[in-house]
C-alpha positions in Angstrom: 26.9 122.4 13.0 26.7 122.0 9.2 30.2 123.2 9.0 31.4 120.6 11.5 29.6 117.9 9.5 31.3 119.1 6.3 34.7 119.2 7.9 34.1 115.7 9.3 33.2 114.4 5.9 36.3 116.0 4.4 38.5 114.4 7.0 37.0 111.0 6.3 37.6 111.5 2.6 41.2 112.5 3.2 41.9 109.5 5.4 44.0 106.8 3.7 44.8 103.3 4.8 48.3 102.0 5.1 48.1 100.2 1.8 46.6 103.3 0.2 49.8 105.2 1.3 52.0 102.5 -0.1 50.1 102.6 -3.4 50.4 106.4 -3.5 54.1 106.1 -2.7 54.6 103.6 -5.5 52.8 105.9 -7.9 54.9 108.9 -6.9 58.1 107.0 -7.3 57.0 105.8 -10.7 56.0 109.3 -11.8 59.4 110.7 -10.5 61.3 108.0 -12.5 59.3 108.9 -15.6 60.2 112.6 -15.0 63.9 111.7 -14.7 63.6 109.6 -17.9 62.0 112.5 -19.8 64.8 114.8 -18.4 67.4 112.3 -19.7 65.8 112.2 -23.1 65.9 116.0 -23.3 69.5 116.2 -22.1 70.3 113.4 -24.6 68.9 115.3 -27.5 70.9 118.4 -26.4 74.1 116.5 -25.3 76.4 118.1 -27.8 75.3 121.6 -26.8 75.5 120.7 -23.1 79.0 119.4 -23.5 80.5 122.1 -25.6 78.6 125.2 -24.6 78.1 124.4 -20.9 80.2 121.7 -19.3 83.5 122.3 -21.1 83.2 126.0 -21.4 84.8 126.9 -18.0 87.9 124.8 -18.9 88.1 126.2 -22.4 87.8 129.8 -21.3 90.6 129.2 -18.7 92.8 127.6 -21.3 92.8 124.3 -19.5 93.5 121.2 -21.6 91.4 118.1 -20.9 92.2 114.6 -22.0 90.6 111.1 -21.9 92.7 108.5 -20.2 90.3 105.5 -20.2 89.0 103.2 -22.9 85.4 104.1 -23.7 85.9 107.1 -21.4 84.0 109.5 -23.5 80.9 107.3 -24.0 80.7 106.7 -20.3 81.2 110.5 -19.7 78.4 111.3 -22.1 76.2 108.8 -20.3 76.9 110.3 -16.9 76.3 113.8 -18.2 72.9 112.8 -19.7 71.9 111.2 -16.3 73.0 114.1 -14.1 71.5 116.8 -16.3 68.3 114.8 -16.7 68.0 114.6 -12.9 68.6 118.4 -12.6 66.0 119.0 -15.3 63.5 116.8 -13.4 64.0 118.3 -9.9 60.8 120.5 -10.0 58.7 117.5 -11.1 60.3 115.3 -8.4 59.7 117.9 -5.7 56.1 118.2 -6.8 55.7 114.4 -6.5 57.1 114.6 -3.0 54.6 117.3 -2.1 51.7 115.4 -3.6 52.6 112.4 -1.4 52.9 114.5 1.8 49.8 116.7 1.1 47.1 114.2 2.2 48.6 114.3 5.7 48.6 118.1 6.0 45.9 120.5 7.1 44.5 123.0 4.6 46.6 125.9 5.6 49.7 123.7 5.6 49.0 122.7 2.0 49.1 126.3 1.0 52.6 126.9 2.2 53.8 123.4 1.2 53.1 124.2 -2.5 55.1 127.4 -2.1 58.0 125.4 -0.6 58.1 123.3 -3.7 58.6 126.4 -5.9 61.1 128.2 -3.6 63.1 125.0 -3.0 63.5 124.6 -6.8 64.4 128.3 -7.1 67.0 128.1 -4.3 68.6 125.0 -5.8 68.9 126.5 -9.3 70.2 129.7 -7.8 73.0 127.7 -6.2 73.7 125.9 -9.4 74.0 129.2 -11.3 76.2 130.7 -8.6 78.6 127.7 -8.8 78.7 127.7 -12.6 79.1 131.4 -13.2 80.9 132.5 -10.0 82.9 129.7 -8.4 84.0 127.3 -11.2 85.6 130.0 -13.6 87.7 131.4 -10.8 88.8 127.9 -9.7 89.8 127.0 -13.3 91.8 130.2 -13.7 93.6 129.5 -10.4 94.4 126.0 -11.5 95.9 127.2 -14.8 98.0 130.0 -13.2 99.3 128.2 -10.2 102.6 126.4 -10.1 105.6 126.2 -12.4 105.4 126.3 -16.2 107.5 123.2 -16.4 104.5 121.2 -15.3 101.8 121.1 -17.9 98.2 120.9 -16.6 96.4 118.2 -18.6 93.4 117.2 -16.6 91.5 113.9 -17.0 88.0 114.8 -18.3 86.4 112.4 -15.9 88.0 114.1 -12.9 87.0 117.4 -14.3 83.4 116.3 -14.6 83.4 115.0 -11.1 84.8 118.3 -9.8 82.2 120.3 -11.7 79.3 118.0 -10.6 80.4 118.1 -6.9 80.8 121.9 -6.9 77.4 122.5 -8.6 75.4 120.1 -6.5 77.1 121.2 -3.3 76.3 124.8 -4.0 72.7 123.9 -4.9 72.3 122.1 -1.5 73.9 125.0 0.4 71.5 127.5 -1.1 68.6 125.4 0.4 69.6 126.7 3.8 66.8 129.4 3.9 64.2 126.8 3.0 65.5 124.3 5.6 65.3 127.1 8.2 61.7 127.9 7.1 60.5 124.3 7.4 62.2 123.7 10.8 60.8 127.0 12.1 57.3 126.1 11.0 57.4 122.8 12.9 59.0 124.5 16.0 62.4 122.9 15.9 64.4 126.1 15.0 64.1 129.6 16.3 65.8 132.9 15.2 67.0 133.4 18.8 68.9 130.1 18.5 70.5 131.1 15.2 71.5 134.5 16.5 73.0 132.9 19.6 75.2 130.6 17.7 76.0 133.0 14.8 79.8 133.1 15.5 79.9 129.3 15.7 78.1 129.1 12.4 80.5 131.5 10.8 83.5 129.4 11.8 81.8 126.3 10.5 81.1 128.1 7.2 84.8 128.9 6.8 85.7 125.3 7.5 83.2 124.0 5.0 84.4 126.6 2.4 88.0 125.4 3.0 87.0 121.8 2.6 84.8 122.2 -0.5 87.1 124.6 -2.3 89.8 122.5 -4.0 92.3 125.4 -4.2 94.1 126.9 -1.2 93.6 130.4 -2.6 91.8 132.4 0.1 90.0 134.5 -2.6 88.2 131.4 -3.9 87.4 130.3 -0.3 85.9 133.7 0.4 83.9 133.5 -2.9 82.3 130.4 -1.5 82.0 131.5 2.1 80.4 134.9 1.5 77.1 133.7 0.0 76.9 131.1 2.8 77.2 133.9 5.4 74.5 135.9 3.5 72.3 132.8 3.3 72.7 132.3 7.1 71.6 135.8 7.8 68.6 135.4 5.4 67.7 132.2 7.2 67.5 134.1 10.5 65.0 136.5 8.9 63.1 133.6 7.3 63.0 131.8 10.6 61.5 134.9 12.3 58.8 135.3 9.6 57.9 131.6 9.8 57.6 131.8 13.5 55.2 134.7 13.2 53.1 132.9 10.8 53.0 129.9 13.1 51.7 132.0 16.0 49.2 133.9 13.9 45.6 132.6 14.6 
């Protein structure tokens, strides 16, 4: 009886009005923007190292020449790099704010795994970023340099290069979130491992299509480099979905 009264009080304390939710949402958005601003400040302080040692290194190692074709092209490029890198730096903080906003509407046991989701979501995204930077982009740059006739000189606009690198990195980061998406959908009962196993062949075909679209070069080796981890992630997602389903049925 005492336990029921205590749980009732806890529930009343956790209840929030509509305007309380709006206020909390506003605070989380403000905190997220502050986090992005801090990330931008950090990336701004390290902008020279980020440009020369990180962003331009794949092109430099491949022997690819970059050029600026626009007035004020480099200042605008530096600004975009500061913003994108600042957002990447602030991703853990932003995910934490999202969790804090959702947490009041969750049960106690749901809050336990929601906190873990924040950590593993960040880890999966950063793993995708690392895979794209160290695995995909160098191979694509080497293919770009070696393909075609020597009578055509490859001099790439640095703005186009930045767009390519950003798209590849962010795309890989989102693709690596597949296990976490499978976990969440399985916990809420939308996805099952039986469904994923049934449509495994369809998923493989879709993966090959996505790899062909996202890989800018027609080289099948580069497409396989992108498709192979997606296949592995899909198989991992089946296992994750199975484990999430077991936790859901455990009393």
